[in-house]
C-alpha positions in Angstrom: 110.6 92.5 92.1 107.1 92.3 90.6 105.9 88.8 89.5 108.9 87.1 91.0 108.3 83.3 91.1 104.5 83.9 90.9 104.2 85.0 94.5 102.0 88.0 93.8 99.6 85.9 91.7 99.2 83.2 94.4 98.5 85.9 97.0 96.0 87.5 94.7 94.2 84.2 94.1 94.1 83.4 97.8 92.5 86.8 98.7 90.0 86.4 95.9 89.0 82.9 97.1 88.6 84.1 100.7 86.4 87.0 99.6 84.3 84.7 97.5 83.6 82.4 100.4 82.6 85.4 102.6 80.3 86.6 99.8 78.5 83.2 99.5 77.5 83.5 103.1 75.5 86.7 102.3 73.7 85.5 99.2 70.7 83.8 100.7 69.4 87.1 102.2 69.8 89.0 98.9 68.0 86.8 96.3 65.0 89.2 95.8 64.4 90.1 92.2 66.0 93.3 90.9 66.8 93.4 87.2 69.3 96.1 86.1 71.1 96.8 82.9 74.0 99.3 82.7 76.6 100.4 80.1 80.0 101.8 81.1 83.4 102.9 80.1 86.6 102.5 82.2 90.3 102.3 82.3 93.3 101.8 84.5 97.0 100.9 84.7 98.5 97.5 84.9 101.9 96.1 85.5 102.1 93.2 83.1 104.6 90.7 81.8 104.9 87.8 79.5 106.4 85.0 81.6 109.0 84.0 79.1 111.2 80.9 79.1 113.9 81.3 76.5 116.4 78.4 76.1 118.8 80.6 74.2 118.8 83.2 77.0 118.2 81.4 80.3 120.5 83.8 82.2 118.6 87.0 81.4 116.3 88.6 83.9 112.7 89.1 82.7 111.0 92.2 84.1 107.4 93.6 83.8 106.3 96.7 82.0 103.4 99.1 82.8 100.6 99.8 80.3 97.1 101.2 80.1 93.8 99.3 80.0 90.8 100.9 78.4 87.4 99.6 77.4 83.6 99.4 77.3 81.4 97.3 79.6 77.9 95.9 79.9 76.6 95.0 83.4 73.5 92.9 83.9 72.0 91.8 87.2 68.7 89.9 87.7 68.9 90.1 91.5 70.8 92.1 94.0 73.6 89.7 94.6 74.8 88.0 91.4 75.2 89.4 87.9 77.4 89.4 84.8 79.7 91.8 83.2 80.9 91.7 79.6 83.9 93.8 78.6 85.7 94.7 75.4 89.1 96.2 76.3 92.3 97.5 74.7 95.3 96.4 76.8 99.0 97.1 76.7 101.4 94.3 77.8 104.9 93.1 77.2 108.2 92.4 79.0 111.8 93.6 79.5 115.0 91.7 79.5 118.2 92.7 81.3 121.7 91.2 81.1 123.1 93.1 84.1 122.2 96.3 86.0 124.8 98.4 84.3 123.5 97.7 80.7 120.4 98.9 78.8 117.3 96.7 78.8 115.6 95.2 75.9 111.8 95.9 75.7 108.9 94.5 73.7 105.4 96.0 73.9 102.3 94.3 72.6 98.8 95.7 72.1 95.8 93.4 72.7 92.1 93.5 72.3 90.5 91.5 75.1 87.0 90.1 75.5 86.1 89.3 79.2 83.0 87.6 80.5 82.9 88.0 84.3 80.5 86.8 87.0 80.1 89.4 89.8 79.0 88.9 93.4 78.0 92.1 95.2 77.3 92.3 99.0 74.7 94.4 100.7 72.1 97.0 99.8 74.0 100.2 100.8 75.5 103.0 98.8 78.8 101.3 98.6 78.8 97.5 98.0 81.9 95.2 98.2 82.2 93.0 95.2 84.3 90.2 93.7 84.2 88.9 90.2 86.0 86.3 88.0 85.7 84.8 84.5 87.6 83.9 81.3 89.3 86.4 79.0 90.0 85.8 75.3 92.8 88.0 73.8 93.9 88.9 70.3 97.3 90.5 69.7 97.0 93.6 67.5 100.5 95.0 67.1 104.0 94.9 68.6 107.0 97.1 69.0 110.5 96.8 70.5 113.5 98.7 71.8 116.7 96.8 71.0 119.9 98.1 72.6 123.2 97.5 70.8 124.2 94.8 73.4 121.2 92.7 72.1 121.4 93.7 68.4 125.0 92.4 68.1 124.3 88.9 69.4 125.2 86.3 66.8 123.0 83.4 67.9 119.5 82.8 66.7 117.1 85.2 68.6 114.0 87.3 68.2 115.7 90.7 68.7 114.7 92.9 65.7 112.2 90.2 64.5 108.4 90.2 64.7 107.3 87.3 66.9 104.3 85.2 65.6 102.0 85.9 68.6 98.8 83.8 68.7 95.3 84.5 70.2 95.4 83.5 73.9 93.1 83.0 76.8 93.1 82.8 80.6 91.4 83.9 83.8 90.6 87.4 85.0 89.9 87.9 88.8 89.2 91.1 90.7 87.8 92.6 93.9 86.7 96.0 95.0 83.7 98.3 95.6 80.6 99.4 93.6 79.2 102.9 94.4 75.6 103.6 93.2 74.3 107.2 93.1 71.0 107.3 91.2 71.6 105.9 87.7 75.3 106.3 87.9 77.5 103.5 89.2 81.3 103.7 89.8 83.3 100.5 90.2 86.7 100.6 91.8 88.7 97.4 91.6 92.0 95.6 91.7 92.3 93.1 88.9 94.7 90.3 87.9 95.2 88.3 84.7 96.4 84.7 84.7 97.2 83.4 81.2 96.9 79.7 80.6 97.9 79.5 76.9 101.2 80.4 75.2 101.5 83.5 73.1 104.3 82.0 71.0 104.4 78.5 69.7 106.8 76.4 71.7 110.2 76.1 69.9 110.0 79.4 68.0 113.2 81.4 68.5 114.1 79.2 71.5 110.9 80.2 73.4 109.4 77.3 75.3 106.7 79.1 77.4 105.2 82.6 77.0 102.2 83.2 79.2 100.6 86.5 80.0 100.4 87.8 83.6 99.2 91.2 85.0 98.0 93.0 88.1 96.7 96.5 88.4 93.7 98.8 89.2 90.7 99.9 87.2 87.8 102.4 87.4 84.6 102.0 85.5 81.7 104.4 85.3 78.3 102.8 84.5 75.0 104.4 83.5 71.9 102.3 84.5 69.0 102.2 82.0 
């Protein structure tokens, strides 16, 4: 199952760190000046989940949901190897809850606006350049919706089913790796990306929720135009 016990995230972080070490060995030969500025648009699909701990429902299985990720980017490099990317994105996230396999699932979807500031390291001078990048993201919840089966709606205890949760702005780390293809002024970036939330979306204690941190992995394509 996706996101089970955080194994996918740990694997993603290890791969990213390994690629970063390999990249650092290539930087000394690429420090010649080359200032570039490019603007881009991109999107992709992400499997995401709010890692939720609910003291009122400890026996329920939490599952990820799939959503889109769309946005605009600015890419600035002052040499061939290291640069910065700023992104403003619309992202869909959420989670599902299941009591048992033969019963319908509860689902809550959340729309976010994300600001990401990433440092990118690119290798080589060829048409296709491997790259890795990482940096913080800051996220603001815009709206939420839910699908509440009868098995959840009829529960007597205090719960958030059918209620609007008081989501808060949150932040975390975005990391990714992939390739950058340059053809004249057009650049195409293909990447796999992960999100690691470090702040809770819901205040601890609300509706029995103790932790509520955002996670996500997926793929993204961005097309840049270099000025």
